[in-house]
C-alpha positions as CSV (number, residue, x, y, z in Angstrom):
1,M,-17.8,44.2,-62.7
2,L,-17.8,45.8,-59.2
3,S,-16.8,49.2,-60.7
4,K,-19.6,49.0,-63.3
5,I,-22.2,48.1,-60.7
6,S,-21.0,50.8,-58.4
7,K,-21.5,53.4,-61.1
8,I,-25.0,52.0,-61.8
9,L,-25.9,52.3,-58.1
10,V,-24.6,55.9,-57.9
11,Y,-26.6,56.9,-60.9
12,S,-29.7,55.1,-59.5
13,G,-29.2,57.0,-56.3
14,D,-29.3,60.3,-58.2
15,V,-32.6,59.2,-59.8
16,V,-34.0,58.5,-56.3
17,M,-32.8,61.9,-55.0
18,N,-34.5,63.7,-57.9
19,F,-37.8,62.4,-56.5
20,Y,-36.8,62.9,-52.9
21,N,-36.0,66.6,-53.6
22,Q,-39.4,66.9,-55.4
23,K,-38.0,67.5,-58.9
24,E,-40.3,64.7,-60.0
25,K,-43.7,63.7,-58.7
26,I,-43.9,60.7,-56.4
27,L,-46.8,58.3,-57.1
28,T,-47.7,55.8,-54.4
29,E,-49.7,52.6,-54.4
30,Y,-50.1,49.9,-51.8
31,K,-49.4,46.1,-52.1
32,N,-51.7,43.4,-50.7
33,D,-49.7,43.6,-47.4
34,Q,-50.3,47.4,-47.3
35,S,-46.6,48.2,-47.8
36,P,-46.1,51.1,-50.1
37,V,-44.6,51.0,-53.6
38,T,-43.9,54.1,-55.7
39,N,-43.0,55.0,-59.2
40,V,-39.5,55.6,-57.8
41,D,-39.2,51.9,-56.9
42,M,-40.2,51.0,-60.4
43,R,-38.0,53.5,-62.1
44,V,-34.9,52.2,-60.3
45,N,-36.0,48.6,-60.7
46,D,-36.1,48.9,-64.5
47,L,-32.8,50.7,-64.5
48,L,-31.0,48.1,-62.5
49,L,-32.5,45.1,-64.4
50,Q,-31.5,46.7,-67.7
51,Q,-28.0,47.5,-66.7
52,L,-27.2,44.2,-64.9
53,K,-28.5,42.3,-68.0
54,K,-25.9,44.3,-70.1
55,I,-23.0,43.5,-67.7
56,T,-23.9,39.9,-67.0
57,P,-26.3,38.7,-69.6
58,E,-25.8,35.1,-68.5
59,I,-27.0,35.7,-64.9
60,P,-30.7,35.9,-64.3
61,C,-32.2,38.7,-62.1
62,L,-34.7,38.5,-59.3
63,S,-36.2,41.7,-58.1
64,E,-38.8,42.5,-55.4
65,E,-40.8,44.6,-57.7
66,T,-41.0,42.2,-60.6
67,L,-40.7,38.7,-59.2
68,L,-44.4,38.3,-58.6
69,K,-45.1,39.1,-62.2
70,N,-42.2,36.9,-63.5
71,N,-43.2,33.4,-64.5
72,N,-39.8,32.2,-65.6
73,I,-38.2,32.0,-62.1
74,Q,-36.5,28.6,-61.9
75,E,-36.1,26.8,-58.6
76,N,-32.8,25.3,-59.8
77,W,-31.1,28.7,-60.4
78,E,-27.6,28.2,-58.9
79,K,-26.5,31.8,-59.6
80,Y,-28.7,34.9,-59.8
81,W,-28.9,38.6,-58.9
82,L,-31.2,39.6,-56.1
83,I,-32.4,43.2,-56.1
84,D,-34.3,45.6,-53.9
85,P,-34.5,48.9,-55.9
86,L,-35.6,51.0,-52.9
87,D,-35.4,49.4,-49.5
88,G,-37.0,51.6,-46.9
89,T,-39.8,53.0,-49.0
90,K,-41.6,54.2,-45.8
91,E,-38.4,56.0,-44.7
92,F,-38.2,57.6,-48.2
93,L,-41.8,58.8,-48.1
94,N,-41.4,60.1,-44.5
95,K,-38.2,62.1,-45.5
96,K,-35.9,59.9,-43.4
97,K,-32.4,59.4,-44.7
98,E,-32.0,55.7,-44.3
99,F,-33.4,54.3,-47.6
100,T,-31.1,52.2,-49.7
101,I,-30.6,50.4,-53.0
102,N,-29.6,46.8,-52.6
103,V,-27.9,44.4,-55.0
104,A,-26.7,40.9,-54.2
105,L,-25.3,38.0,-56.1
106,I,-26.4,34.6,-54.9
107,E,-24.5,31.4,-55.7
108,N,-25.6,28.0,-54.4
109,K,-28.0,29.6,-52.0
110,V,-25.3,31.9,-50.5
111,P,-24.7,35.6,-51.0
112,V,-21.2,36.0,-52.5
113,L,-21.5,39.7,-53.2
114,G,-23.5,42.4,-51.5
115,M,-23.7,46.1,-52.4
116,I,-25.8,48.7,-50.5
117,Y,-26.0,52.3,-51.6
118,L,-27.4,55.2,-49.5
119,P,-28.5,57.9,-52.0
120,F,-28.9,60.6,-49.3
121,N,-25.4,60.3,-48.0
122,K,-23.8,59.1,-51.2
123,T,-22.3,56.2,-49.3
124,L,-21.6,52.7,-50.7
125,Y,-21.1,49.5,-48.7
126,C,-19.7,46.4,-50.3
127,G,-18.9,42.8,-49.3
128,Y,-17.0,40.5,-51.6
129,K,-14.5,37.7,-51.2
130,N,-14.3,37.8,-47.4
131,I,-13.7,41.6,-47.3
132,S,-16.2,44.4,-46.6
133,W,-15.6,48.1,-47.3
134,K,-17.2,51.5,-47.3
135,E,-16.8,54.1,-50.0
136,K,-17.6,57.8,-49.6
137,N,-16.2,61.0,-51.1
138,G,-13.8,59.0,-53.2
139,C,-12.3,57.2,-50.1
140,K,-12.4,53.5,-49.7
141,K,-12.1,52.0,-46.2
142,V,-12.1,48.3,-45.1
143,I,-14.7,47.8,-42.4
144,K,-14.8,45.1,-39.7
145,S,-17.5,44.2,-37.2
146,K,-16.7,44.9,-33.6
147,H,-16.5,41.7,-31.5
148,M,-17.7,42.2,-28.0
149,D,-18.4,40.0,-25.0
150,E,-21.5,39.9,-22.8
151,I,-20.1,42.4,-20.2
152,Q,-19.5,45.3,-22.6
153,L,-22.1,47.8,-23.6
154,K,-23.7,46.7,-26.9
155,T,-25.8,48.5,-29.5
156,I,-28.8,46.6,-30.7
157,V,-30.4,47.8,-34.0
158,V,-34.1,47.2,-34.5
159,S,-36.5,48.1,-37.3
160,R,-38.0,51.6,-37.2
161,S,-41.1,50.6,-39.2
162,H,-41.6,46.9,-38.4
163,P,-41.4,46.3,-34.6
164,D,-41.2,42.6,-33.5
165,K,-43.5,41.6,-30.7
166,E,-40.9,39.0,-29.6
167,L,-38.2,41.6,-29.2
168,K,-39.2,42.4,-25.6
169,E,-38.7,38.9,-24.4
170,Y,-35.4,38.6,-26.3
171,L,-34.0,41.7,-24.7
172,K,-34.5,40.1,-21.3
173,T,-31.7,37.7,-22.2
174,I,-29.2,40.4,-23.1
175,K,-27.0,42.4,-20.6
176,N,-25.7,45.9,-21.0
177,F,-27.3,47.2,-24.2
178,K,-28.8,50.2,-25.8
179,I,-31.4,50.3,-28.6
180,K,-31.0,52.1,-31.9
181,K,-34.0,52.2,-34.3
182,V,-32.9,52.1,-38.0
183,G,-34.8,51.7,-41.2
184,S,-33.8,49.6,-44.3
185,S,-30.8,47.4,-44.8
186,L,-28.6,50.0,-43.1
187,K,-28.9,47.9,-40.0
188,F,-26.6,45.3,-41.6
189,C,-24.1,48.0,-42.5
190,L,-23.9,49.3,-38.9
191,I,-23.1,45.8,-37.7
192,A,-20.4,45.5,-40.4
193,E,-19.0,48.9,-39.5
194,G,-18.8,48.0,-35.8
195,K,-21.3,50.7,-34.8
196,A,-23.8,48.0,-33.6
197,Q,-23.4,44.5,-32.4
198,I,-26.8,42.8,-32.6
199,Y,-29.6,42.9,-35.1
200,P,-32.4,40.5,-34.0
201,R,-35.3,39.9,-36.4
202,F,-38.3,37.9,-35.6
203,G,-40.9,39.1,-38.2
204,R,-41.1,38.4,-41.9
205,T,-38.5,39.8,-44.3
206,G,-38.1,39.3,-48.0
207,I,-35.0,37.7,-49.4
208,W,-34.4,41.0,-51.3
209,D,-34.3,42.8,-47.9
210,T,-31.4,40.8,-46.5
211,A,-29.1,39.3,-49.1
212,A,-26.9,42.3,-49.8
213,G,-26.6,43.2,-46.1
214,H,-26.0,39.5,-45.3
215,A,-22.9,39.5,-47.5
216,I,-21.6,42.8,-46.1
217,S,-22.0,41.9,-42.5
218,L,-20.8,38.3,-43.0
219,F,-17.6,39.4,-44.8
220,S,-16.9,41.9,-42.1
221,G,-16.7,39.1,-39.5
222,A,-20.2,39.0,-38.1
223,K,-22.5,36.0,-38.1
224,V,-25.9,35.8,-39.8
225,M,-27.9,32.9,-38.4
226,K,-31.5,31.7,-38.2
227,W,-32.8,31.3,-34.6
228,S,-32.4,27.6,-35.0
229,G,-28.6,28.2,-35.1
230,K,-28.2,27.4,-38.8
231,E,-26.9,29.9,-41.3
232,L,-29.5,31.9,-43.4
233,R,-29.8,30.5,-46.9
234,Y,-31.5,31.7,-50.1
235,S,-33.2,28.8,-51.7
236,L,-35.7,29.4,-54.5
237,K,-37.7,26.3,-53.6
238,N,-41.1,26.3,-52.0
239,N,-41.6,29.5,-49.9
240,F,-38.6,31.3,-51.3
241,L,-40.0,34.8,-51.0
242,Y,-39.5,35.3,-47.3
243,N,-36.9,34.5,-44.6
244,P,-37.5,32.9,-41.3
245,G,-36.5,35.0,-38.2
246,F,-32.7,35.6,-37.9
247,I,-30.0,37.3,-35.9
248,V,-27.0,39.2,-37.1
249,S,-24.3,39.4,-34.4
250,S,-20.7,40.2,-33.8
251,L,-20.8,38.9,-30.2
252,L,-18.1,36.4,-29.1
253,F,-19.8,33.1,-28.7
């Protein structure tokens, strides 16, 4: 299954790059929250849904671009695919390199598989069965988050497009750090790879934004927690579309 989905992500990435390199025309609309959505999002969305249904017809799919139109979402789904066909649409439109394709498998409110593909760099990050790895140029490498204490210099990754107003106050509680602005779910991958140690998020995120990165960073040895101290979960009940604030960290507690 992993091999099949990897091939789908690579192919989807090629589709995205055709638009990025202006071989096909990009059409942009805006949602109610003024976030952009393009025909690229929809093309990849349809491709992923179609292929995942072929591979695992018994597992339902939930996607950012179709969930609001989908009336058959069941609150009692114990296992489902969670998809973001183009995470970092703003980065994509602004010719940044950080846009990703995210696929996660949720079981009992927990991400048990996460796959993030970076089309521009042809890099795949995966997290599954307590192991995370990175694939590029035919090479596969296990990745682990870098555990650090309060004294060491830490890299804190923050959103490039969605700054949090609470961030300034939070940074007053941290010693010895530098800030790195990053778009999309790549922030989770940098934590998993040991290139960053903290990703604090206070503002709203969709469950499709975080699930794949959650699995990858978690299985690399990092923690993904709500600010209350409880682990982030993916329940389809009530306000299931959006996460509360959270922190991803590899600091030693």
